[in-house]
DRENKEMAR-245417 format. One line per 2 residues: number of its first residue (from 1); their letters; for each residue y, z, x of C-alpha. Coordinates in steps of 0.05 Angstrom, whole numbers, padded with zeros to 5 digits. Layout:
REM DRENKEMAR-245417
NUM) a) Y,Z,X | ... .
***
This chain:
REM DRENKEMAR-245417
1) mt) -00854,00197,-00053 | -00780,00190,-00043 .
3) er) -00740,00195,00021 | -00717,00265,00000 .
5) dn) -00790,00289,-00002 | -00798,00272,00072 .
7) ig) -00747,00323,00097 | -00776,00357,00158 .
9) pe) -00763,00429,00180 | -00709,00405,00230 .
11) ey) -00670,00368,00177 | -00623,00406,00132 .
13) dp) -00595,00384,00065 | -00532,00426,00051 .
15) qr) -00521,00394,-00017 | -00589,00416,-00041 .
17) dr) -00576,00488,-00018 | -00507,00486,-00052 .
19) dv) -00539,00463,-00118 | -00591,00518,-00114 .
21) ll) -00539,00571,-00097 | -00495,00550,-00155 .
23) rl) -00553,00558,-00203 | -00575,00623,-00172 .
25) ls) -00504,00652,-00177 | -00504,00655,-00253 .
27) vt) -00576,00680,-00255 | -00562,00735,-00205 .
29) as) -00499,00758,-00240 | -00536,00759,-00307 .
31) la) -00592,00801,-00277 | -00541,00850,-00248 .
33) gl) -00511,00857,-00318 | -00581,00865,-00348 .
35) ci) -00596,00922,-00299 | -00531,00957,-00319 .
37) aa) -00549,00949,-00393 | -00619,00975,-00380 .
39) lg) -00589,01034,-00344 | -00553,01054,-00407 .
41) fv) -00614,01041,-00450 | -00658,01086,-00407 .
43) ey) -00606,01140,-00405 | -00604,01148,-00480 .
45) ss) -00677,01133,-00498 | -00717,01178,-00452 .
47) pd) -00725,01251,-00471 | -00755,01271,-00403 .
49) at) -00699,01280,-00352 | -00746,01273,-00292 .
51) lr) -00772,01205,-00312 | -00704,01183,-00333 .
53) tf) -00673,01201,-00266 | -00725,01163,-00227 .
55) ad) -00719,01102,-00273 | -00643,01106,-00268 .
57) el) -00647,01105,-00193 | -00692,01044,-00191 .
59) ia) -00649,01005,-00239 | -00585,01025,-00203 .
61) id) -00615,01001,-00137 | -00634,00935,-00171 .
63) af) -00563,00925,-00198 | -00534,00940,-00129 .
65) if) -00581,00890,-00095 | -00564,00836,-00145 .
67) vi) -00490,00847,-00134 | -00500,00842,-00059 .
69) cv) -00536,00776,-00073 | -00477,00751,-00113 .
71) yl) -00430,00767,-00055 | -00476,00732,-00006 .
73) il) -00479,00670,-00051 | -00404,00667,-00056 .
75) wa) -00398,00674,00020 | -00449,00619,00031 .
77) lr) -00413,00572,-00017 | -00346,00583,00017 .
79) tp) -00366,00580,00090 | -00348,00517,00128 .
81) sl) -00404,00527,00179 | -00469,00492,00162 .
83) rr) -00508,00538,00209 | -00480,00600,00175 .
85) ar) -00492,00570,00106 | -00565,00557,00124 .
87) ll) -00575,00628,00151 | -00541,00657,00089 .
89) ar) -00585,00615,00044 | -00647,00644,00077 .
91) ai) -00619,00715,00070 | -00601,00702,-00003 .
93) na) -00671,00678,-00018 | -00702,00740,00013 .
95) tf) -00652,00787,-00021 | -00661,00755,-00089 .
97) lf) -00737,00757,-00085 | -00735,00830,-00062 .
99) al) -00688,00848,-00120 | -00731,00811,-00170 .
101) tt) -00794,00846,-00145 | -00759,00914,-00148 .
103) ml) -00736,00898,-00218 | -00807,00882,-00238 .
105) ls) -00830,00949,-00210 | -00774,00985,-00247 .
107) at) -00793,00952,-00313 | -00866,00968,-00302 .
109) yi) -00849,01041,-00289 | -00804,01045,-00350 .
111) vy) -00855,01014,-00397 | -00914,01053,-00370 .
113) wi) -00884,01122,-00363 | -00825,01127,-00410 .
115) f) -00850,01089,-00471 .
***
């Protein structure tokens, strides 16, 4: 076990959060682009307008949440306040996991009902 493994809940490592946020930035931006591409794919592949509309709404919400996550990441990387950066990192984690879960539900809906 290294010294880094012994970090307690009261200790905060801003460099670790910065590294994670930098990696998460490209992933989140890519997922937002993937949602936009999937939006176009669903629009032209589904013959049923009702299913297509619901799937479009789910994917559009996903794309919007991922874009919000990108903005939060950029804000967290640029803020000089360690307290604000820590709070933003927690909000980013929750937002990203929510968006990823919603994207999974969207994909399940599309595969199960449209195809």
